[in-house]
C-alpha positions as CSV (number, residue, x, y, z in Angstrom):
1,M,-113.1,-71.7,-221.9
2,H,-109.3,-71.7,-221.6
3,I,-107.5,-73.7,-224.3
4,P,-104.0,-74.7,-223.5
5,V,-101.5,-73.6,-226.1
6,L,-99.0,-75.9,-227.8
7,L,-100.4,-78.9,-225.7
8,H,-99.2,-81.6,-228.1
9,E,-95.8,-80.0,-228.4
10,V,-95.4,-79.7,-224.6
11,I,-96.3,-83.3,-223.9
12,T,-94.1,-84.5,-226.7
13,A,-91.2,-82.5,-225.4
14,L,-91.5,-83.3,-221.7
15,E,-92.3,-87.0,-222.2
16,P,-94.1,-87.6,-218.9
17,K,-94.3,-91.2,-217.9
18,P,-96.2,-93.2,-215.2
19,G,-94.6,-92.8,-211.8
20,N,-92.9,-89.4,-212.7
21,F,-92.9,-86.3,-210.6
22,F,-93.9,-83.2,-212.5
23,I,-94.4,-79.6,-211.7
24,D,-96.6,-77.0,-213.4
25,G,-95.5,-73.7,-212.0
26,T,-98.2,-71.7,-213.8
27,L,-101.3,-73.7,-213.4
28,G,-103.8,-71.2,-214.9
29,G,-106.8,-73.0,-216.3
30,G,-105.2,-76.4,-215.8
31,G,-105.3,-77.5,-219.4
32,H,-101.7,-78.7,-219.6
33,A,-101.9,-80.1,-216.0
34,R,-104.8,-82.4,-216.9
35,E,-102.8,-84.1,-219.7
36,I,-99.6,-84.3,-217.6
37,I,-101.5,-86.0,-214.7
38,K,-103.0,-88.5,-217.2
39,K,-99.5,-89.3,-218.5
40,I,-97.8,-89.7,-215.1
41,S,-100.5,-92.0,-213.8
42,P,-100.6,-94.3,-212.1
43,G,-98.1,-93.7,-209.3
44,G,-97.2,-90.2,-210.3
45,V,-96.8,-87.1,-208.3
46,F,-98.0,-83.7,-209.6
47,L,-97.4,-80.3,-208.0
48,G,-99.3,-77.4,-209.4
49,L,-98.8,-73.7,-208.5
50,D,-100.1,-70.4,-209.5
51,A,-99.7,-66.9,-208.2
52,D,-103.3,-66.2,-209.0
53,K,-105.4,-67.4,-206.1
54,H,-108.6,-67.5,-208.2
55,A,-106.9,-69.9,-210.7
56,I,-106.0,-72.2,-207.9
57,E,-109.5,-72.2,-206.4
58,N,-110.9,-73.1,-209.8
59,A,-108.4,-75.9,-210.6
60,R,-107.8,-77.6,-207.3
61,R,-110.9,-79.7,-206.9
62,E,-110.9,-81.0,-210.5
63,L,-107.2,-81.9,-210.6
64,E,-107.1,-83.5,-207.2
65,S,-110.1,-85.5,-208.1
66,L,-108.5,-86.6,-211.4
67,G,-105.3,-87.6,-209.5
68,K,-107.3,-89.7,-207.1
69,E,-109.2,-91.4,-209.9
70,L,-106.0,-92.2,-211.8
71,G,-103.9,-93.3,-208.8
72,S,-101.5,-90.3,-208.6
73,D,-100.8,-87.8,-205.8
74,V,-101.8,-84.2,-206.8
75,F,-100.9,-81.2,-204.8
76,V,-102.2,-77.7,-205.8
77,R,-100.7,-74.7,-204.0
78,H,-101.1,-71.0,-204.2
79,G,-97.7,-69.4,-204.9
80,S,-95.3,-68.1,-207.4
81,Y,-93.1,-70.4,-209.5
82,T,-90.2,-68.7,-207.9
83,E,-91.3,-70.4,-204.6
84,I,-91.1,-73.9,-206.0
85,Q,-88.1,-74.8,-203.8
86,D,-89.8,-73.9,-200.6
87,I,-93.0,-75.7,-201.5
88,K,-91.2,-78.8,-202.5
89,K,-89.4,-78.9,-199.1
90,E,-92.8,-78.6,-197.3
91,K,-94.0,-81.7,-199.2
92,N,-90.7,-83.6,-198.9
93,L,-90.4,-83.8,-202.6
94,G,-87.1,-84.2,-204.4
95,K,-86.1,-83.0,-207.9
96,A,-88.8,-83.1,-210.5
97,D,-88.7,-85.2,-213.7
98,G,-90.2,-82.3,-215.6
99,L,-91.3,-78.7,-215.2
100,L,-93.7,-76.6,-217.2
101,L,-94.1,-72.8,-217.1
102,D,-96.7,-71.1,-219.3
103,L,-96.1,-67.4,-219.0
104,G,-99.3,-66.3,-220.7
105,L,-102.6,-65.2,-219.1
106,S,-105.4,-67.7,-219.1
107,S,-108.8,-66.9,-220.6
108,N,-110.3,-66.9,-217.1
109,Q,-107.8,-64.2,-216.0
110,L,-108.6,-62.1,-219.0
111,E,-112.3,-62.5,-218.9
112,E,-113.2,-63.0,-215.2
113,S,-110.5,-61.5,-212.9
114,G,-111.9,-58.0,-212.6
115,R,-108.4,-56.8,-212.1
116,G,-107.9,-54.9,-215.3
117,F,-105.8,-57.3,-217.4
118,T,-107.8,-56.5,-220.5
119,F,-108.9,-53.2,-222.0
120,M,-112.0,-55.0,-223.4
121,K,-113.7,-54.5,-220.1
122,N,-114.0,-51.5,-217.7
123,E,-112.3,-52.7,-214.6
124,P,-110.0,-51.2,-211.8
125,L,-106.4,-50.8,-212.8
126,D,-105.0,-53.4,-210.5
127,M,-103.2,-56.0,-212.6
128,R,-101.7,-58.0,-209.7
129,Y,-101.8,-61.8,-210.2
130,D,-102.1,-62.1,-206.4
131,A,-104.1,-59.2,-205.0
132,S,-104.1,-61.0,-201.6
133,D,-100.3,-60.8,-201.3
134,N,-99.5,-58.0,-198.8
135,R,-95.9,-58.0,-200.0
136,N,-96.9,-56.5,-203.3
137,N,-99.0,-53.3,-203.0
138,L,-98.0,-52.0,-206.4
139,T,-100.8,-51.7,-208.8
140,A,-101.1,-50.4,-212.4
141,E,-103.2,-47.5,-211.0
142,K,-100.4,-46.4,-208.7
143,I,-97.9,-46.6,-211.6
144,I,-100.1,-44.6,-214.0
145,N,-100.8,-41.9,-211.4
146,G,-97.6,-41.8,-209.5
147,C,-94.7,-42.2,-211.9
148,A,-93.0,-39.3,-213.6
149,E,-93.4,-38.9,-217.3
150,E,-89.9,-40.1,-218.1
151,E,-90.3,-43.2,-215.9
152,L,-93.7,-44.1,-217.5
153,A,-92.1,-43.8,-220.9
154,D,-89.3,-46.1,-219.8
155,I,-91.8,-48.7,-218.5
156,F,-93.8,-48.7,-221.7
157,W,-90.6,-49.2,-223.8
158,K,-88.6,-51.6,-221.5
159,Y,-91.5,-54.0,-220.8
160,G,-93.7,-53.4,-223.9
161,E,-91.4,-52.2,-226.6
162,E,-94.0,-49.5,-227.3
163,R,-92.5,-47.2,-230.0
164,K,-94.8,-44.3,-229.0
165,S,-93.9,-44.6,-225.3
166,R,-93.0,-41.0,-224.8
167,Q,-96.2,-39.8,-226.6
168,M,-98.3,-42.2,-224.4
169,A,-96.6,-41.1,-221.2
170,K,-97.1,-37.4,-222.0
171,A,-100.7,-37.9,-222.8
172,I,-101.2,-39.8,-219.5
173,V,-99.5,-37.1,-217.4
174,T,-101.5,-34.4,-219.0
175,A,-104.8,-36.2,-218.5
176,R,-104.1,-37.1,-214.8
177,K,-103.7,-33.5,-213.9
178,K,-107.4,-33.1,-214.6
179,K,-108.6,-36.4,-213.1
180,R,-107.1,-39.4,-211.5
181,I,-106.9,-42.4,-213.8
182,E,-108.5,-45.3,-212.0
183,T,-110.0,-47.8,-214.5
184,T,-109.2,-49.5,-217.8
185,A,-111.7,-47.3,-219.5
186,D,-110.0,-44.1,-218.2
187,L,-106.7,-45.3,-219.6
188,L,-108.1,-46.4,-222.8
189,E,-109.8,-43.1,-223.4
190,I,-106.3,-41.4,-223.2
191,I,-104.2,-43.8,-225.3
192,G,-106.8,-45.7,-227.4
193,E,-106.9,-43.1,-230.2
194,R,-103.2,-43.3,-230.8
195,R,-103.5,-46.1,-233.3
196,N,-100.8,-46.9,-235.8
197,Q,-102.6,-47.5,-239.0
198,K,-99.7,-49.7,-240.3
199,T,-100.3,-52.4,-237.6
200,R,-103.4,-54.4,-236.6
201,I,-102.3,-54.3,-232.9
202,H,-104.6,-52.1,-230.8
203,P,-102.7,-49.1,-229.4
204,A,-103.4,-50.1,-225.8
205,T,-102.0,-53.6,-226.1
206,K,-98.4,-52.9,-225.4
207,V,-99.1,-50.4,-222.6
208,F,-101.3,-52.8,-220.8
209,M,-98.8,-55.6,-221.2
210,A,-96.0,-53.4,-219.9
211,L,-97.9,-52.4,-216.9
212,R,-98.8,-56.1,-216.1
213,I,-95.2,-57.1,-216.4
214,R,-93.9,-54.3,-214.2
215,V,-96.6,-54.8,-211.5
216,N,-95.8,-58.5,-211.2
217,S,-92.0,-58.3,-211.6
218,E,-92.3,-60.9,-214.4
219,F,-88.8,-60.4,-215.9
220,E,-87.2,-60.6,-212.5
221,H,-89.1,-63.9,-211.8
222,I,-87.8,-65.4,-215.1
223,E,-84.3,-64.5,-214.1
224,S,-84.8,-66.0,-210.7
225,I,-86.2,-69.4,-211.9
226,M,-83.2,-69.7,-214.3
227,E,-80.9,-69.6,-211.4
228,Q,-82.9,-72.2,-209.6
229,L,-83.5,-74.8,-212.3
230,P,-80.6,-77.1,-211.6
231,S,-81.8,-77.4,-208.0
232,I,-85.5,-78.0,-209.0
233,V,-85.4,-80.4,-212.0
234,K,-83.5,-83.5,-213.0
235,G,-85.3,-83.7,-216.3
236,K,-86.7,-81.4,-218.9
237,T,-88.0,-77.9,-218.5
238,A,-90.4,-76.4,-221.0
239,I,-91.3,-72.7,-221.0
240,I,-93.9,-71.0,-223.1
241,S,-93.6,-67.2,-223.6
242,F,-95.7,-64.7,-225.5
243,H,-93.5,-61.7,-225.7
244,S,-90.1,-61.2,-227.5
245,L,-88.4,-59.9,-224.4
246,E,-89.6,-62.8,-222.3
247,D,-88.4,-65.2,-225.0
248,R,-85.0,-63.4,-225.0
249,L,-84.6,-63.9,-221.3
250,I,-85.4,-67.6,-221.5
251,K,-83.1,-68.1,-224.5
252,E,-80.2,-66.4,-222.7
253,G,-80.9,-68.2,-219.5
254,F,-80.9,-71.6,-221.2
255,K,-77.6,-70.8,-222.9
256,R,-76.1,-69.8,-219.6
257,I,-77.2,-73.1,-218.0
258,E,-75.8,-75.1,-220.9
259,K,-72.5,-73.2,-220.9
260,E,-72.1,-73.8,-217.1
261,G,-72.6,-77.6,-217.7
262,W,-76.0,-78.0,-216.0
263,G,-78.1,-78.6,-219.1
264,S,-78.6,-79.3,-222.8
265,I,-80.9,-77.2,-224.9
266,Q,-83.4,-79.4,-226.7
267,T,-84.9,-76.6,-229.0
268,K,-82.3,-75.2,-231.3
269,K,-85.1,-73.4,-233.0
270,V,-88.1,-72.1,-231.0
271,I,-91.3,-74.1,-231.4
272,K,-94.4,-72.1,-232.6
273,P,-98.0,-73.1,-232.9
274,S,-99.1,-74.7,-236.2
275,Y,-101.4,-73.0,-238.7
276,E,-104.2,-75.2,-237.5
277,E,-103.8,-74.3,-233.9
278,I,-103.7,-70.6,-234.6
279,R,-106.9,-71.0,-236.7
280,E,-108.7,-72.8,-233.8
281,N,-107.2,-70.6,-231.1
282,P,-106.0,-67.2,-232.4
283,K,-104.7,-66.3,-228.9
284,S,-101.9,-68.8,-229.4
285,R,-100.4,-67.0,-232.4
286,S,-97.5,-65.3,-230.4
287,A,-96.7,-68.4,-228.3
288,K,-93.1,-69.7,-228.3
289,L,-91.8,-72.9,-226.6
290,R,-88.3,-73.5,-225.5
291,V,-87.1,-76.7,-223.8
292,I,-83.9,-77.6,-221.9
293,Q,-82.8,-80.9,-220.4
294,I,-81.4,-80.3,-216.9
295,L,-78.7,-82.7,-215.9
296,S,-78.4,-84.3,-212.4
297,S,-74.7,-83.4,-212.3
298,R,-72.5,-81.1,-214.3
299,F,-70.8,-82.4,-217.4
């Protein structure tokens, strides 16, 4: 079961009220969405998106039913959060009172996707959030087997901050000369033994994360949504990240929006999970929440 991270902190920060229009741009398991819909009801409008088609299929029926029961309009759409503007126009929706982005993978994506997001299962090295999108044919398998050694090392360092990036890349290039690397088990066999005894992090963790980020252009999407925020929201935006590089992009993006007069940062210090939450949900331990108030006009 997917447990939403920092749920209390998100609801407290966004302050959803009856009649509000809220957007969840990364619907995932729908944990945050359920609470938001309850708070904006009755009379609210909720738009939920996710690039993962399977996540949408799982959440749509439940959330639309909840909205109907509570007297709010709920729209669930398949799409990236970078497409919010276009989807809002289709529905004739104005600026939102609040926006949530949770950049982490849901438990369902990790455990049931069959697309190689986790090295705990033997699956094809796909890693696309939206495998049905013909615009993105890039997969982790293509990167692993097609990129030059130096390019692989750069990907592992730039997107995963993997200190042994060059060693990992060299091992992969050597191994693929003998046999194409097609599954998570194939990749794990190559890099899984290069464990750093000084850390509890599995040696494959950062490589898998780097591949996922590169395949889905996640950093570019964060930069894109930062440019769009003043056109999307007239209230607060909350973003949860799980990686220091993601958090840095969000922090810098919020600072730029504030400097340009379009917003006011609400979290001078990043919000992290409590000890109790981490104990109940260990996957939340690296979560970081930042919030900005977007202004309807520049100050």
